[in-house]
N, CA, C and O atoms as a GROMACS GRO file, in nm:
protein
  380
    1MET      N    1  -2.948  -7.773   6.982
    1MET     CA    2  -3.006  -7.702   7.093
    1MET      C    3  -2.989  -7.550   7.077
    1MET      O    4  -3.081  -7.475   7.108
    2SER      N    5  -2.875  -7.506   7.030
    2SER     CA    6  -2.850  -7.363   7.016
    2SER      C    7  -2.939  -7.303   6.907
    2SER      O    8  -2.972  -7.184   6.914
    3ARG      N    9  -2.977  -7.381   6.808
    3ARG     CA   10  -3.065  -7.329   6.704
    3ARG      C   11  -3.205  -7.302   6.760
    3ARG      O   12  -3.266  -7.200   6.728
    4LYS      N   13  -3.254  -7.390   6.843
    4LYS     CA   14  -3.385  -7.370   6.906
    4LYS      C   15  -3.381  -7.250   7.002
    4LYS      O   16  -3.476  -7.172   7.008
    5LEU      N   17  -3.272  -7.237   7.075
    5LEU     CA   18  -3.257  -7.124   7.166
    5LEU      C   19  -3.254  -6.992   7.088
    5LEU      O   20  -3.316  -6.894   7.128
    6PHE      N   21  -3.182  -6.992   6.979
    6PHE     CA   22  -3.176  -6.872   6.894
    6PHE      C   23  -3.314  -6.837   6.840
    6PHE      O   24  -3.352  -6.720   6.839
    7LEU      N   25  -3.390  -6.935   6.797
    7LEU     CA   26  -3.524  -6.913   6.744
    7LEU      C   27  -3.617  -6.859   6.853
    7LEU      O   28  -3.696  -6.767   6.828
    8VAL      N   29  -3.609  -6.914   6.973
    8VAL     CA   30  -3.693  -6.868   7.084
    8VAL      C   31  -3.656  -6.725   7.121
    8VAL      O   32  -3.745  -6.642   7.142
    9LEU      N   33  -3.528  -6.694   7.131
    9LEU     CA   34  -3.485  -6.558   7.165
    9LEU      C   35  -3.526  -6.459   7.056
    9LEU      O   36  -3.566  -6.346   7.086
   10THR      N   37  -3.517  -6.500   6.932
   10THR     CA   38  -3.558  -6.412   6.823
   10THR      C   39  -3.707  -6.382   6.831
   10THR      O   40  -3.748  -6.268   6.814
   11LEU      N   41  -3.788  -6.483   6.857
   11LEU     CA   42  -3.932  -6.461   6.869
   11LEU      C   43  -3.966  -6.373   6.989
   11LEU      O   44  -4.055  -6.289   6.980
   12VAL      N   45  -3.895  -6.393   7.100
   12VAL     CA   46  -3.919  -6.309   7.218
   12VAL      C   47  -3.882  -6.164   7.188
   12VAL      O   48  -3.954  -6.072   7.229
   13MET      N   49  -3.772  -6.142   7.119
   13MET     CA   50  -3.730  -6.005   7.086
   13MET      C   51  -3.829  -5.940   6.990
   13MET      O   52  -3.863  -5.822   7.006
   14LEU      N   53  -3.876  -6.014   6.890
   14LEU     CA   54  -3.974  -5.960   6.797
   14LEU      C   55  -4.103  -5.922   6.868
   14LEU      O   56  -4.162  -5.817   6.841
   15LEU      N   57  -4.146  -6.005   6.959
   15LEU     CA   58  -4.266  -5.976   7.036
   15LEU      C   59  -4.246  -5.853   7.124
   15LEU      O   60  -4.335  -5.769   7.136
   16ALA      N   61  -4.131  -5.843   7.186
   16ALA     CA   62  -4.103  -5.728   7.275
   16ALA      C   63  -4.098  -5.598   7.196
   16ALA      O   64  -4.152  -5.497   7.240
   17PHE      N   65  -4.034  -5.599   7.078
   17PHE     CA   66  -4.025  -5.477   6.999
   17PHE      C   67  -4.157  -5.443   6.932
   17PHE      O   68  -4.183  -5.326   6.905
   18SER      N   69  -4.241  -5.541   6.906
   18SER     CA   70  -4.370  -5.510   6.844
   18SER      C   71  -4.467  -5.451   6.947
   18SER      O   72  -4.559  -5.379   6.908
   19LEU      N   73  -4.449  -5.478   7.074
   19LEU     CA   74  -4.536  -5.421   7.177
   19LEU      C   75  -4.489  -5.282   7.222
   19LEU      O   76  -4.568  -5.208   7.280
   20ALA      N   77  -4.366  -5.247   7.197
   20ALA     CA   78  -4.312  -5.118   7.242
   20ALA      C   79  -4.389  -4.999   7.186
   20ALA      O   80  -4.420  -4.908   7.263
   21PRO      N   81  -4.423  -4.994   7.055
   21PRO     CA   82  -4.500  -4.878   7.005
   21PRO      C   83  -4.640  -4.870   7.066
   21PRO      O   84  -4.691  -4.760   7.085
   22VAL      N   85  -4.702  -4.982   7.098
   22VAL     CA   86  -4.835  -4.980   7.159
   22VAL      C   87  -4.828  -4.922   7.298
   22VAL      O   88  -4.916  -4.844   7.338
   23ILE      N   89  -4.727  -4.958   7.373
   23ILE     CA   90  -4.710  -4.905   7.508
   23ILE      C   91  -4.675  -4.757   7.504
   23ILE      O   92  -4.719  -4.680   7.589
   24ALA      N   93  -4.595  -4.715   7.404
   24ALA     CA   94  -4.550  -4.576   7.395
   24ALA      C   95  -4.664  -4.482   7.356
   24ALA      O   96  -4.650  -4.361   7.376
   25GLN      N   97  -4.774  -4.530   7.300
   25GLN     CA   98  -4.883  -4.444   7.258
   25GLN      C   99  -4.954  -4.379   7.375
   25GLN      O  100  -5.025  -4.280   7.356
   26ASP      N  101  -4.939  -4.430   7.494
   26ASP     CA  102  -5.003  -4.369   7.610
   26ASP      C  103  -4.942  -4.233   7.644
   26ASP      O  104  -5.006  -4.152   7.711
   27ASP      N  105  -4.818  -4.208   7.600
   27ASP     CA  106  -4.749  -4.084   7.632
   27ASP      C  107  -4.771  -3.974   7.529
   27ASP      O  108  -4.710  -3.867   7.541
   28VAL      N  109  -4.855  -3.996   7.428
   28VAL     CA  110  -4.877  -3.897   7.324
   28VAL      C  111  -4.963  -3.785   7.380
   28VAL      O  112  -5.072  -3.810   7.431
   29PRO      N  113  -4.915  -3.658   7.372
   29PRO     CA  114  -4.994  -3.548   7.424
   29PRO      C  115  -5.119  -3.525   7.338
   29PRO      O  116  -5.114  -3.541   7.216
   30ARG      N  117  -5.228  -3.489   7.399
   30ARG     CA  118  -5.354  -3.465   7.329
   30ARG      C  119  -5.389  -3.317   7.341
   30ARG      O  120  -5.359  -3.253   7.442
   31GLY      N  121  -5.452  -3.263   7.237
   31GLY     CA  122  -5.494  -3.124   7.237
   31GLY      C  123  -5.378  -3.031   7.205
   31GLY      O  124  -5.267  -3.078   7.176
   32GLY      N  125  -5.402  -2.904   7.209
   32GLY     CA  126  -5.298  -2.806   7.183
   32GLY      C  127  -5.293  -2.766   7.036
   32GLY      O  128  -5.389  -2.787   6.962
   33THR      N  129  -5.182  -2.710   6.995
   33THR     CA  130  -5.163  -2.660   6.860
   33THR      C  131  -5.056  -2.741   6.789
   33THR      O  132  -4.951  -2.770   6.845
   34VAL      N  133  -5.084  -2.777   6.665
   34VAL     CA  134  -4.986  -2.847   6.582
   34VAL      C  135  -4.935  -2.749   6.478
   34VAL      O  136  -5.014  -2.688   6.406
   35ARG      N  137  -4.806  -2.734   6.469
   35ARG     CA  138  -4.746  -2.647   6.368
   35ARG      C  139  -4.685  -2.734   6.260
   35ARG      O  140  -4.606  -2.823   6.288
   36ILE      N  141  -4.722  -2.706   6.136
   36ILE     CA  142  -4.674  -2.784   6.023
   36ILE      C  143  -4.583  -2.697   5.939
   36ILE      O  144  -4.621  -2.586   5.899
   37SER      N  145  -4.465  -2.746   5.912
   37SER     CA  146  -4.368  -2.672   5.834
   37SER      C  147  -4.400  -2.684   5.686
   37SER      O  148  -4.445  -2.789   5.639
   38GLU      N  149  -4.376  -2.578   5.614
   38GLU     CA  150  -4.394  -2.581   5.469
   38GLU      C  151  -4.262  -2.617   5.403
   38GLU      O  152  -4.246  -2.603   5.281
   39GLY      N  153  -4.168  -2.662   5.483
   39GLY     CA  154  -4.037  -2.697   5.430
   39GLY      C  155  -4.044  -2.812   5.332
   39GLY      O  156  -4.141  -2.887   5.327
   40GLN      N  157  -3.940  -2.824   5.256
   40GLN     CA  158  -3.936  -2.925   5.152
   40GLN      C  159  -3.915  -3.063   5.214
   40GLN      O  160  -3.820  -3.084   5.289
   41ALA      N  161  -4.005  -3.157   5.183
   41ALA     CA  162  -3.996  -3.291   5.238
   41ALA      C  163  -3.956  -3.394   5.133
   41ALA      O  164  -3.923  -3.507   5.166
   42ALA      N  165  -3.958  -3.355   5.007
   42ALA     CA  166  -3.924  -3.448   4.899
   42ALA      C  167  -3.815  -3.384   4.813
   42ALA      O  168  -3.791  -3.264   4.822
   43PRO      N  169  -3.750  -3.464   4.730
   43PRO     CA  170  -3.649  -3.406   4.641
   43PRO      C  171  -3.711  -3.299   4.551
   43PRO      O  172  -3.826  -3.312   4.508
   44PHE      N  173  -3.635  -3.197   4.524
   44PHE     CA  174  -3.683  -3.085   4.441
   44PHE      C  175  -3.705  -3.131   4.298
   44PHE      O  176  -3.618  -3.196   4.239
   45GLN      N  177  -3.821  -3.098   4.242
   45GLN     CA  178  -3.850  -3.132   4.103
   45GLN      C  179  -3.862  -3.004   4.024
   45GLN      O  180  -3.921  -2.906   4.070
   46ARG      N  181  -3.807  -3.003   3.906
   46ARG     CA  182  -3.811  -2.885   3.820
   46ARG      C  183  -3.941  -2.881   3.740
   46ARG      O  184  -3.939  -2.897   3.618
   47ASN      N  185  -4.050  -2.861   3.807
   47ASN     CA  186  -4.179  -2.850   3.742
   47ASN      C  187  -4.231  -2.710   3.764
   47ASN      O  188  -4.295  -2.681   3.865
   48PHE      N  189  -4.203  -2.622   3.669
   48PHE     CA  190  -4.244  -2.482   3.682
   48PHE      C  191  -4.369  -2.452   3.600
   48PHE      O  192  -4.391  -2.338   3.560
   49ASN      N  193  -4.449  -2.555   3.575
   49ASN     CA  194  -4.572  -2.537   3.499
   49ASN      C  195  -4.683  -2.494   3.595
   49ASN      O  196  -4.722  -2.571   3.682
   50PRO      N  197  -4.735  -2.371   3.580
   50PRO     CA  198  -4.840  -2.327   3.672
   50PRO      C  199  -4.973  -2.399   3.651
   50PRO      O  200  -5.061  -2.391   3.736
   51PHE      N  201  -4.988  -2.470   3.538
   51PHE     CA  202  -5.112  -2.541   3.509
   51PHE      C  203  -5.104  -2.689   3.547
   51PHE      O  204  -5.198  -2.764   3.520
   52ALA      N  205  -4.996  -2.731   3.609
   52ALA     CA  206  -4.982  -2.870   3.655
   52ALA      C  207  -5.081  -2.895   3.768
   52ALA      O  208  -5.121  -2.801   3.837
   53PRO      N  209  -5.122  -3.021   3.789
   53PRO     CA  210  -5.216  -3.049   3.899
   53PRO      C  211  -5.164  -3.009   4.036
   53PRO      O  212  -5.241  -2.970   4.123
   54ASP      N  213  -5.034  -3.017   4.056
   54ASP     CA  214  -4.976  -2.977   4.184
   54ASP      C  215  -4.848  -2.897   4.160
   54ASP      O  216  -4.738  -2.947   4.184
   55PRO      N  217  -4.862  -2.772   4.113
   55PRO     CA  218  -4.742  -2.692   4.087
   55PRO      C  219  -4.671  -2.657   4.218
   55PRO      O  220  -4.734  -2.644   4.322
   56THR      N  221  -4.541  -2.643   4.210
   56THR     CA  222  -4.464  -2.608   4.328
   56THR      C  223  -4.493  -2.464   4.369
   56THR      O  224  -4.536  -2.383   4.286
   57ARG      N  225  -4.470  -2.433   4.495
   57ARG     CA  226  -4.496  -2.296   4.541
   57ARG      C  227  -4.401  -2.197   4.476
   57ARG      O  228  -4.432  -2.078   4.467
   58TRP      N  229  -4.286  -2.244   4.430
   58TRP     CA  230  -4.192  -2.156   4.362
   58TRP      C  231  -4.250  -2.110   4.229
   58TRP      O  232  -4.224  -1.998   4.186
   59THR      N  233  -4.328  -2.195   4.165
   59THR     CA  234  -4.392  -2.158   4.039
   59THR      C  235  -4.499  -2.054   4.062
   59THR      O  236  -4.508  -1.955   3.988
   60ILE      N  237  -4.580  -2.076   4.161
   60ILE     CA  238  -4.694  -1.988   4.182
   60ILE      C  239  -4.651  -1.850   4.230
   60ILE      O  240  -4.700  -1.749   4.179
   61PHE      N  241  -4.561  -1.843   4.325
   61PHE     CA  242  -4.526  -1.715   4.385
   61PHE      C  243  -4.389  -1.661   4.345
   61PHE      O  244  -4.364  -1.542   4.362
   62GLY      N  245  -4.302  -1.743   4.294
   62GLY     CA  246  -4.167  -1.696   4.264
   62GLY      C  247  -4.144  -1.655   4.120
   62GLY      O  248  -4.079  -1.555   4.094
   63ILE      N  249  -4.198  -1.732   4.027
   63ILE     CA  250  -4.173  -1.704   3.886
   63ILE      C  251  -4.288  -1.627   3.825
   63ILE      O  252  -4.269  -1.522   3.765
   64PHE      N  253  -4.409  -1.680   3.840
   64PHE     CA  254  -4.529  -1.614   3.790
   64PHE      C  255  -4.596  -1.545   3.910
   64PHE      O  256  -4.677  -1.606   3.980
   65GLU      N  257  -4.562  -1.422   3.932
   65GLU     CA  258  -4.612  -1.353   4.050
   65GLU      C  259  -4.759  -1.318   4.035
   65GLU      O  260  -4.800  -1.265   3.932
   66PRO      N  261  -4.840  -1.348   4.137
   66PRO     CA  262  -4.983  -1.320   4.129
   66PRO      C  263  -5.015  -1.176   4.168
   66PRO      O  264  -4.933  -1.105   4.226
   67LEU      N  265  -5.136  -1.135   4.135
   67LEU     CA  266  -5.181  -1.003   4.178
   67LEU      C  267  -5.212  -1.002   4.327
   67LEU      O  268  -5.183  -0.905   4.396
   68LEU      N  269  -5.271  -1.111   4.375
   68LEU     CA  270  -5.305  -1.125   4.517
   68LEU      C  271  -5.256  -1.260   4.566
   68LEU      O  272  -5.251  -1.357   4.490
   69VAL      N  273  -5.220  -1.267   4.693
   69VAL     CA  274  -5.182  -1.392   4.757
   69VAL      C  275  -5.286  -1.419   4.865
   69VAL      O  276  -5.314  -1.333   4.948
   70PHE      N  277  -5.344  -1.541   4.863
   70PHE     CA  278  -5.447  -1.577   4.960
   70PHE      C  279  -5.385  -1.662   5.069
   70PHE      O  280  -5.318  -1.762   5.041
   71ASN      N  281  -5.406  -1.623   5.193
   71ASN     CA  282  -5.347  -1.690   5.308
   71ASN      C  283  -5.448  -1.786   5.370
   71ASN      O  284  -5.544  -1.741   5.433
   72PRO      N  285  -5.430  -1.919   5.352
   72PRO     CA  286  -5.527  -2.013   5.408
   72PRO      C  287  -5.527  -2.018   5.561
   72PRO      O  288  -5.627  -2.057   5.621
   73VAL      N  289  -5.418  -1.977   5.623
   73VAL     CA  290  -5.411  -1.978   5.769
   73VAL      C  291  -5.501  -1.871   5.828
   73VAL      O  292  -5.557  -1.890   5.937
   74GLU      N  293  -5.516  -1.759   5.758
   74GLU     CA  294  -5.599  -1.649   5.806
   74GLU      C  295  -5.737  -1.648   5.740
   74GLU      O  296  -5.794  -1.542   5.716
   75GLY      N  297  -5.789  -1.765   5.710
   75GLY     CA  298  -5.923  -1.775   5.653
   75GLY      C  299  -5.933  -1.733   5.508
   75GLY      O  300  -6.041  -1.695   5.462
   76GLY      N  301  -5.822  -1.738   5.434
   76GLY     CA  302  -5.823  -1.701   5.293
   76GLY      C  303  -5.814  -1.552   5.270
   76GLY      O  304  -5.855  -1.504   5.164
   77ALA      N  305  -5.762  -1.478   5.365
   77ALA     CA  306  -5.748  -1.333   5.350
   77ALA      C  307  -5.653  -1.300   5.235
   77ALA      O  308  -5.547  -1.361   5.222
   78ALA      N  309  -5.693  -1.205   5.153
   78ALA     CA  310  -5.613  -1.165   5.038
   78ALA      C  311  -5.511  -1.059   5.077
   78ALA      O  312  -5.543  -0.962   5.145
   79THR      N  313  -5.388  -1.080   5.033
   79THR     CA  314  -5.281  -0.984   5.054
   79THR      C  315  -5.234  -0.935   4.918
   79THR      O  316  -5.195  -1.018   4.835
   80PRO      N  317  -5.236  -0.805   4.890
   80PRO     CA  318  -5.189  -0.756   4.760
   80PRO      C  319  -5.042  -0.792   4.738
   80PRO      O  320  -4.958  -0.771   4.825
   81TRP      N  321  -5.013  -0.846   4.621
   81TRP     CA  322  -4.876  -0.881   4.587
   81TRP      C  323  -4.826  -0.784   4.481
   81TRP      O  324  -4.742  -0.700   4.509
   82LEU      N  325  -4.877  -0.796   4.358
   82LEU     CA  326  -4.846  -0.699   4.254
   82LEU      C  327  -4.955  -0.592   4.245
   82LEU      O  328  -4.929  -0.481   4.199
   83ALA      N  329  -5.075  -0.625   4.287
   83ALA     CA  330  -5.186  -0.529   4.282
   83ALA      C  331  -5.173  -0.430   4.397
   83ALA      O  332  -5.117  -0.461   4.502
   84THR      N  333  -5.225  -0.313   4.375
   84THR     CA  334  -5.227  -0.214   4.483
   84THR      C  335  -5.365  -0.209   4.548
   84THR      O  336  -5.377  -0.173   4.665
   85ASP      N  337  -5.470  -0.244   4.471
   85ASP     CA  338  -5.605  -0.242   4.522
   85ASP      C  339  -5.693  -0.323   4.428
   85ASP      O  340  -5.656  -0.346   4.312
   86TYR      N  341  -5.809  -0.366   4.476
   86TYR     CA  342  -5.905  -0.435   4.390
   86TYR      C  343  -6.044  -0.411   4.442
   86TYR      O  344  -6.065  -0.386   4.561
   87ALA      N  345  -6.142  -0.420   4.350
   87ALA     CA  346  -6.283  -0.404   4.386
   87ALA      C  347  -6.366  -0.485   4.288
   87ALA      O  348  -6.334  -0.495   4.170
   88TYR      N  349  -6.475  -0.544   4.339
   88TYR     CA  350  -6.566  -0.622   4.256
   88TYR      C  351  -6.675  -0.530   4.202
   88TYR      O  352  -6.714  -0.433   4.267
   89SER      N  353  -6.723  -0.561   4.080
   89SER     CA  354  -6.836  -0.487   4.024
   89SER      C  355  -6.964  -0.529   4.096
   89SER      O  356  -6.965  -0.628   4.169
   90ASP      N  357  -7.071  -0.453   4.076
   90ASP     CA  358  -7.197  -0.483   4.144
   90ASP      C  359  -7.253  -0.618   4.104
   90ASP      O  360  -7.314  -0.687   4.186
   91ASP      N  361  -7.233  -0.658   3.977
   91ASP     CA  362  -7.285  -0.788   3.932
   91ASP      C  363  -7.185  -0.902   3.956
   91ASP      O  364  -7.212  -1.016   3.918
   92LEU      N  365  -7.070  -0.874   4.018
   92LEU     CA  366  -6.966  -0.971   4.051
   92LEU      C  367  -6.910  -1.046   3.930
   92LEU      O  368  -6.866  -1.160   3.943
   93LEU      N  369  -6.913  -0.979   3.811
   93LEU     CA  370  -6.859  -1.041   3.692
   93LEU      C  371  -6.719  -0.991   3.658
   93LEU      O  372  -6.646  -1.054   3.582
   94THR      N  373  -6.682  -0.879   3.714
   94THR     CA  374  -6.548  -0.823   3.688
   94THR      C  375  -6.483  -0.780   3.819
   94THR      O  376  -6.550  -0.750   3.918
   95VAL      N  377  -6.353  -0.778   3.815
   95VAL     CA  378  -6.274  -0.731   3.930
   95VAL      C  379  -6.198  -0.608   3.886
   95VAL      O  380  -6.124  -0.550   3.965
   0.00000   0.00000   0.00000
């Protein structure tokens, strides 16, 4: 008898815990601004190859410093890093 009771209680608890996330979704705020951290979410990998498919930001901006840094948050606005100024030629083939 105690084995059947244990099985029934286990099933009831599993059902109760599986419904909890569905009920909690009603309290999720909608709209507004989401801020995403650029903090490290995975273990640090020593991949300092700037030609890798996904080089770390330390490679791009820390070791091999660029002439300009492009800010995706501000619509790709260029900020001079090592360069002091830049201008495109009329035919847009040289900078």
